[in-house]
Structure formats: structure tokens, C-alpha cells
C-alpha positions as CSV (number, residue, x, y, z in Angstrom):
1,X,118.4,113.9,132.8
2,X,120.9,115.9,130.4
3,X,120.0,113.6,127.1
4,X,116.2,113.7,129.1
5,X,115.0,114.8,125.2
6,X,116.9,112.2,123.3
7,X,113.2,110.5,122.4
8,X,112.4,113.8,121.1
9,X,109.6,115.8,123.9
10,X,107.0,115.0,124.0
11,X,108.4,111.5,123.7
12,X,108.6,109.4,120.8
13,X,106.4,107.2,123.0
14,X,103.7,109.0,122.0
15,X,104.0,108.1,118.3
16,X,105.5,104.2,118.2
17,X,104.2,102.7,121.0
18,X,100.8,104.8,122.2
19,X,98.8,104.3,119.1
20,X,99.0,99.9,120.0
21,X,99.1,100.0,123.6
22,X,96.9,103.1,124.6
23,X,97.1,103.1,128.2
24,X,98.4,106.3,129.2
25,X,96.0,109.0,129.2
26,X,98.4,111.7,127.4
27,X,96.7,115.4,128.2
28,X,96.8,114.1,132.1
29,X,100.8,112.8,131.6
30,X,101.7,115.7,129.9
31,X,100.4,118.0,132.5
32,X,102.4,115.6,135.9
33,X,105.0,115.7,133.4
34,X,105.1,119.5,132.7
35,X,104.6,120.1,136.4
36,X,107.7,118.1,137.3
37,X,109.8,120.4,135.4
38,X,108.4,123.5,137.0
39,X,109.5,122.0,140.1
40,X,112.8,123.1,142.2
41,X,115.4,120.7,141.8
42,X,114.9,119.8,145.9
43,X,111.3,119.5,145.0
44,X,111.3,117.4,142.4
45,X,113.5,115.0,145.0
46,X,110.2,114.9,146.9
47,X,108.5,114.3,143.9
48,X,106.4,110.6,143.7
49,X,108.4,108.6,142.4
50,X,105.9,106.0,140.7
51,X,106.0,109.3,137.7
52,X,109.6,109.8,137.5
53,X,109.5,106.0,137.2
54,X,106.9,105.7,134.6
55,X,108.6,109.1,132.7
56,X,111.7,106.9,132.4
57,X,110.0,103.6,131.3
58,X,108.2,105.9,128.4
59,X,112.2,107.3,127.4
60,X,113.1,104.0,127.3
61,X,110.5,102.6,124.7
62,X,110.8,106.4,123.0
63,X,114.6,105.5,122.5
64,X,114.4,102.0,121.1
65,X,112.1,103.7,118.2
66,X,115.0,106.3,117.2
67,X,118.2,106.9,115.0
68,X,121.0,107.5,117.4
69,X,125.0,107.0,115.9
70,X,125.2,103.5,117.0
71,X,123.2,100.3,118.2
72,X,125.3,100.0,121.0
73,X,124.9,103.5,121.7
74,X,121.1,102.8,121.2
75,X,121.2,100.4,123.8
76,X,122.7,101.5,126.7
77,X,120.7,104.7,126.3
78,X,117.8,102.8,126.9
79,X,119.1,100.2,129.1
80,X,120.3,103.3,130.9
81,X,116.5,104.7,131.1
82,X,114.8,101.3,131.4
83,X,117.3,100.7,134.5
84,X,116.5,104.4,136.5
85,X,112.8,103.7,136.2
86,X,113.7,100.2,138.1
87,X,115.1,101.9,140.4
88,X,112.7,104.7,140.5
89,X,109.9,101.7,141.2
90,X,111.7,100.6,144.3
91,X,112.2,103.6,145.7
92,X,108.4,104.3,145.6
93,X,108.4,100.6,147.5
94,X,106.1,99.5,144.0
95,X,105.6,95.6,146.1
96,X,103.7,96.7,148.7
97,X,101.9,99.4,147.1
98,X,100.4,99.0,143.5
99,X,99.4,102.1,142.0
100,X,98.0,102.6,138.4
101,X,101.5,104.5,137.5
102,X,103.5,101.4,139.1
103,X,101.5,99.7,136.9
104,X,101.9,101.5,133.6
105,X,105.1,101.5,134.2
106,X,105.5,97.7,134.4
107,X,103.7,96.7,131.4
108,X,106.1,98.8,129.9
109,X,109.4,98.0,131.3
110,X,107.7,93.9,130.3
111,X,107.7,94.8,126.6
112,X,110.4,96.7,126.7
113,X,112.1,93.7,128.2
114,X,110.9,91.9,125.3
115,X,112.0,93.8,123.0
116,X,115.7,93.6,124.4
117,X,115.9,90.0,123.5
118,X,115.1,88.9,127.6
119,X,111.7,87.4,127.2
120,X,112.3,84.8,130.1
121,X,112.9,88.3,132.8
122,X,109.8,89.4,130.8
123,X,107.7,86.8,131.4
124,X,109.0,86.2,135.3
125,X,108.5,90.1,136.0
126,X,105.0,90.5,134.3
127,X,104.0,87.8,136.5
128,X,105.1,90.3,139.5
129,X,102.7,92.9,137.3
130,X,100.1,90.7,137.3
131,X,99.3,90.0,141.2
132,X,99.9,93.8,141.3
133,X,97.1,94.0,138.9
134,X,95.4,92.2,140.9
135,X,96.1,93.4,144.5
136,X,95.0,96.9,143.1
137,X,91.2,95.7,141.7
138,X,91.9,95.9,138.3
139,X,90.4,93.0,137.6
140,X,87.2,94.4,138.9
141,X,84.0,96.3,137.5
142,X,84.9,100.2,138.7
143,X,81.9,100.1,138.7
144,X,81.1,98.2,141.1
145,X,84.5,98.6,143.6
146,X,84.7,102.5,142.7
147,X,81.4,103.6,142.2
148,X,81.9,107.2,143.5
149,X,84.8,107.6,141.0
150,X,85.1,110.2,138.3
151,X,84.3,108.4,134.8
152,X,87.9,109.7,133.5
153,X,89.1,107.3,136.5
154,X,87.2,104.2,135.6
155,X,87.7,104.4,132.1
156,X,91.9,104.4,133.1
157,X,91.1,101.4,135.3
158,X,89.9,99.9,132.2
159,X,92.3,100.7,129.8
160,X,95.4,99.1,131.7
161,X,93.4,96.4,133.0
162,X,93.4,95.5,129.3
163,X,96.8,96.2,128.7
164,X,97.8,93.9,131.6
165,X,95.4,91.0,130.1
166,X,96.4,91.6,126.4
167,X,100.1,91.3,127.2
168,X,99.6,87.8,129.1
169,X,97.3,86.7,126.4
170,X,99.7,87.4,123.7
171,X,102.9,86.7,125.5
172,X,101.4,83.4,126.4
173,X,100.7,82.5,122.5
174,X,104.5,83.2,121.6
175,X,106.3,81.1,124.5
176,X,103.2,78.6,125.2
177,X,103.1,79.0,128.6
178,X,99.9,79.5,130.8
179,X,97.7,82.1,131.3
180,X,97.5,84.3,134.1
181,X,94.8,86.9,133.7
182,X,92.2,85.2,134.1
183,X,89.6,86.3,136.6
184,X,88.1,89.0,135.9
185,X,84.6,91.2,135.8
186,X,85.8,94.3,133.8
187,X,83.0,94.7,131.1
188,X,84.1,95.9,127.7
189,X,81.4,97.6,126.3
190,X,81.6,100.1,129.4
191,X,85.1,101.7,127.9
192,X,83.5,105.1,127.0
193,X,84.1,106.0,123.5
194,X,86.3,109.7,123.9
195,X,87.1,110.1,120.3
196,X,84.3,111.2,117.3
197,X,83.8,107.6,116.2
198,X,83.0,108.9,112.9
199,X,86.4,109.2,112.3
200,X,88.0,106.4,110.1
201,X,84.9,104.8,109.8
202,X,84.7,103.9,114.0
203,X,87.9,102.9,113.8
204,X,89.5,104.9,117.4
205,X,91.7,104.1,120.5
206,X,88.4,102.8,121.9
207,X,87.5,100.3,119.3
208,X,90.9,99.2,118.9
209,X,90.9,98.6,122.5
210,X,87.7,96.8,122.2
211,X,89.1,94.5,119.0
212,X,92.0,93.7,120.7
213,X,90.3,92.9,124.1
214,X,87.4,91.1,122.2
215,X,90.5,88.9,120.7
216,X,92.1,88.0,123.0
217,X,89.4,86.8,125.2
218,X,88.8,83.8,122.8
219,X,92.4,83.0,122.3
220,X,93.2,82.8,126.2
221,X,91.0,79.8,126.4
222,X,90.9,78.4,122.7
223,X,94.5,79.0,121.8
224,X,96.9,79.4,125.4
225,X,95.6,77.5,127.5
226,X,95.8,73.6,125.5
227,X,98.9,74.9,123.8
228,X,100.2,75.3,127.3
229,X,99.0,71.8,128.0
230,X,100.4,70.0,124.9
231,X,97.0,69.5,123.7
232,X,95.3,69.3,120.4
233,X,93.4,73.0,119.8
234,X,90.6,71.2,118.4
235,X,89.7,67.6,118.8
236,X,88.4,67.1,115.1
237,X,87.5,68.6,111.8
238,X,84.0,69.8,113.0
239,X,85.7,71.2,115.9
240,X,88.0,73.2,114.4
241,X,85.3,74.4,111.7
242,X,83.5,75.6,114.2
243,X,86.1,77.6,116.0
244,X,87.3,79.1,113.0
245,X,84.0,80.3,112.2
246,X,83.6,81.9,115.4
247,X,87.2,83.6,114.6
248,X,86.0,85.0,111.5
249,X,82.2,86.3,113.5
250,X,84.7,87.9,115.2
251,X,86.5,89.2,112.7
252,X,83.6,91.0,111.3
253,X,82.9,92.8,113.9
254,X,85.9,94.9,113.7
255,X,85.7,98.5,112.6
256,X,86.4,98.2,108.3
257,X,89.2,99.8,108.8
258,X,91.1,96.8,111.2
259,X,89.6,94.4,108.3
260,X,90.4,96.7,105.0
261,X,93.9,94.6,104.6
262,X,96.2,94.7,101.2
263,X,98.9,97.0,100.6
264,X,97.1,99.4,98.6
265,X,94.4,100.0,101.4
266,X,97.4,99.9,104.3
267,X,99.1,102.4,102.9
268,X,96.4,104.8,102.0
269,X,95.2,104.3,105.5
270,X,98.8,105.2,106.7
271,X,98.9,108.5,104.6
272,X,95.9,109.7,106.1
273,X,96.0,108.1,109.6
274,X,99.9,106.7,110.6
275,X,98.1,106.0,114.1
276,X,95.1,103.9,112.9
277,X,97.7,102.1,110.6
278,X,99.4,100.5,113.0
279,X,96.8,99.8,114.7
280,X,95.2,97.6,111.7
281,X,98.6,96.2,111.8
282,X,99.0,94.8,114.8
283,X,95.7,93.5,115.2
284,X,95.5,92.1,111.5
285,X,98.9,90.3,112.7
286,X,97.6,88.7,116.0
287,X,94.6,87.6,114.0
288,X,95.6,86.1,111.3
289,X,98.3,84.2,113.1
290,X,96.1,82.8,115.5
291,X,94.2,81.2,112.2
292,X,97.6,80.1,111.0
293,X,97.8,77.4,115.0
294,X,94.4,77.1,114.2
295,X,94.5,75.5,110.6
296,X,98.1,74.0,111.6
297,X,97.0,71.4,114.7
298,X,97.2,67.9,114.2
299,X,96.8,64.5,115.7
300,X,95.7,61.5,115.6
301,X,92.3,62.7,114.1
302,X,92.8,65.6,112.5
303,X,95.6,66.5,109.8
304,X,96.7,70.2,109.3
305,X,94.9,72.0,106.9
306,X,98.0,73.1,104.8
307,X,95.8,75.2,102.2
308,X,94.1,77.1,105.1
309,X,97.2,77.3,107.0
310,X,99.6,79.1,104.3
311,X,96.8,80.9,103.6
312,X,96.7,82.5,107.2
313,X,100.8,82.5,107.4
314,X,100.5,84.6,104.0
315,X,98.1,87.2,105.9
316,X,100.2,87.7,108.8
317,X,103.2,87.6,108.0
318,X,102.3,90.3,104.8
319,X,101.5,92.4,108.3
320,X,104.9,92.7,109.4
321,X,106.4,93.3,105.8
322,X,103.8,95.8,105.4
323,X,104.9,96.8,109.0
324,X,108.7,97.2,108.2
325,X,108.1,99.2,104.8
326,X,105.6,101.8,106.1
327,X,107.5,102.5,109.3
328,X,110.8,102.5,108.6
329,X,111.7,98.8,110.9
330,X,109.8,99.7,113.7
331,X,108.4,96.0,113.4
332,X,111.8,94.8,114.0
333,X,112.2,96.4,117.2
334,X,108.7,94.7,118.5
335,X,109.5,91.3,119.9
336,X,105.8,90.4,119.6
337,X,105.6,91.1,115.8
338,X,109.1,89.6,114.4
339,X,108.8,86.7,116.6
340,X,105.4,86.2,115.4
341,X,106.5,86.7,112.1
342,X,109.6,83.9,112.6
343,X,107.2,81.4,113.5
344,X,104.5,82.3,110.3
345,X,107.6,82.2,107.9
346,X,109.1,78.9,109.9
347,X,105.6,77.4,109.4
348,X,106.1,78.2,105.9
349,X,109.0,76.9,105.3
350,X,107.8,73.3,107.0
351,X,105.0,72.9,104.8
352,X,106.8,73.6,101.5
353,X,109.8,71.0,102.3
354,X,106.8,68.4,102.7
355,X,104.7,69.6,99.8
356,X,103.7,67.1,97.0
357,X,105.8,67.2,94.4
358,X,103.3,67.7,91.9
359,X,102.3,70.9,93.7
360,X,105.2,73.1,92.6
361,X,103.6,75.5,90.8
362,X,100.9,76.0,93.2
363,X,99.6,79.7,94.0
364,X,99.7,78.9,97.8
365,X,103.3,77.5,97.3
366,X,104.4,80.2,95.5
367,X,103.5,82.8,97.3
368,X,104.6,80.9,100.4
369,X,107.9,80.7,98.6
370,X,108.1,84.5,97.7
371,X,107.7,85.4,101.6
372,X,110.2,83.2,102.8
373,X,112.6,84.4,100.6
374,X,111.7,88.1,101.5
375,X,111.7,87.3,105.3
376,X,115.1,85.8,105.1
377,X,116.0,88.8,103.2
378,X,115.0,91.3,106.3
379,X,116.9,89.2,108.5
380,X,120.1,89.6,106.8
381,X,119.7,93.3,106.5
382,X,120.0,93.6,110.5
383,X,122.4,90.5,111.0
384,X,125.4,92.1,111.5
385,X,124.1,93.9,114.6
386,X,121.5,92.1,115.4
387,X,122.7,88.3,116.5
388,X,118.8,87.1,116.9
389,X,118.0,88.0,113.6
390,X,121.6,86.1,112.4
391,X,120.3,83.3,114.3
392,X,117.1,83.4,112.3
393,X,118.5,84.1,109.2
394,X,120.3,80.6,109.6
395,X,117.2,78.3,110.5
396,X,115.8,79.8,107.8
397,X,118.1,80.1,105.2
398,X,118.3,76.0,105.7
399,X,115.5,75.6,103.9
400,X,116.1,77.1,100.8
């Protein structure tokens, strides 16, 4: 662990990862972390291995977001940390005794695997994670199963459950496989507001979690399940309009900063709070990507709503462009974000390919062509050292 601070102390993790997946209580973790380093080497060897596993996976995630002399060194360093994390989990016998720390570690290992272009491994590992979360009872209302627990412990159980739930839902959206985290009685409204809700007009970690949680709750049943069975999302235009209205009503329950989406507004928000800006862009990307899927749904009884699909795809991919611009390419690290953006660009490309000749100067098609060219340019910048970016660039370039 001689290079333990490669990812910055107290970890790049809290700058890049924690804002969009806020499930670790920072004060508690830092206290445990500092106590760990006070111990003698012999005492450290007897430390709870789940803490060591959590430290290593946070280092692995943090390393993915820092600049090192070469991509090879960055990948090797990050993979060393995640390997050490998994080894510590095995020393902890995590399969036989799930704990809050082991669940948090597994959530982060799953994200690491996705970011490291091992989506199939991530999906398989997430299956173990989800059963472990059930085994620990995280799907149950803490007030019911742990009525005498400290409020902070109850809060953490809810936050870790939502992390598992949200991860499962939006991974299911991407790979079109059935969601697994489907049975729970945890109440969103029981999440405690631990921050000043007047800051950024109510945009706090808790309100971000609630927004993502409510979005995932709708998405799981209306998008994940039918797509995993190759069924239509909606049976007719009327049903689609009703579902879109449902999504729009949800959108207007989000705190104002989470739905004030324009380049000027996001740049100004990032100047005041980079944490809230990250959360806004993640939420916006997920929301509009789902709208794109609903509007593009088509079958014998219902045609694709081309204009609405193009507009939703533009809003979704614009959040990727802004994230890439404001946060120095971090968007390219997140598998979810980058894969959604590629899917959106591919959708735009397909609709451009089939556009009517008289629509060449239609603003929605002009904007779509601009988005497609910009996405190809971004993939080209990363293509030298990223084989996935190179492949995606080739696919999208064939439409130009």
C-alpha cells in the first residue's frame, strides 16, 4: 500500500463518485479509516477485512478519475486495488456473512467492472450483490425490522438499499435483462434530510436520492420489464401519452436545480456547487434517455414519434457533452453515461438515415446531425487508447 494516496487523500472517490452514488457516510468512514492507520501493523492484520475491502475499492474507483503518466499505469493501478478489495472480501467470508460494508464494497466493485468494460462480469457479480442485500434485510423497512436501531443506522440501510436498487434498474435499462431488485417495503419519504435544504433551492444529497429512487421505481416496471421480454413499452399512442405525462409529472417534483437544464445554467451551477452539477447531469441523462426509449417504441399498432425521440435524445446526449466539458472527461469513465450517450447517438443516426428528403433543413434534424458529429469527434479523441471508443467511432462514422 505504498502508493495508497495515488487517488488523493481522503480519496478522489469523494469528489467524483460520492456525489452521484451517495451511500457512504463520510464522517464515519473517515473516522474508521484514520483509526485503521493508528493501529500497529500487527493490529491492522486483525482488522475487520470488510473495512480493508471498502478502502481498496474506493481507491480503485478514485484511481479511474485521476491522471497518471499513462493509461496502462492507471488501469494496472486501479485493477490492483479492486483485486485487493475482492481478496479482502474473500478473507471476510463475504458470501456467508453479508454486512453493510461488504454490500457497499460490492456495489462499487460492480460499478468498477462496468467502467473497466467488463459489463458481463458486472452483471453476474451484481446478482450475488442483490441476493446479499436481500439476505441482510436491506429491502425491508428499517423501522419494522430494526425498530431499536440508531437513526443514522436506519438512514444508512435506506441509502445502501437505494444504491443497490438504482444500480440494478439502470443497468437493466442498458443491457435489456430483467431487473432483480423488485421486492421491498422501504419508504422513500423516510429518508432523513441531513443537509440544509435551503442550499441550492432544496437540491441536496437526500433530494437527489429521492429523485433517482422515484425515477427508478417507475422505470423498473414500465421500461425494464417489457424490454427484457421483448415486449412493447406501450400498446398504443394513448398509453404512450399517459406514460410520458406520468414521467413529466415526476420531473416537476424534482428540486429546481435538478431540472434547470441549459448550458449556461449548468455552468453557473457548477461554479457554485460541482457536486450538485454532477447530480443534475446524471439525473437529466437518465430521465431523457428513458423518454427517448418511450417515444421510439414502435410496433404494428404504433409508430415511432420521430420528433419527440430526437428531442429527448438531444437533451440526454447534451448532458453527456456538458459533463465531459465541465468535469474534464469524467463522463468517459462512467460506463452508464457513455453507453447511454452512444445509444442516443445511434438512435439519432438511424432517424437521420431515414428522414424524408424535404426535412433536411428541419431544426430537429439539423440539431441531430450536429450531435452525431460531436459524438464522433469525442470518440475519436479517445480512440487511440480506448478500443471501445474506437469501435463506437467506427459505427457512428458509417452514418455520416
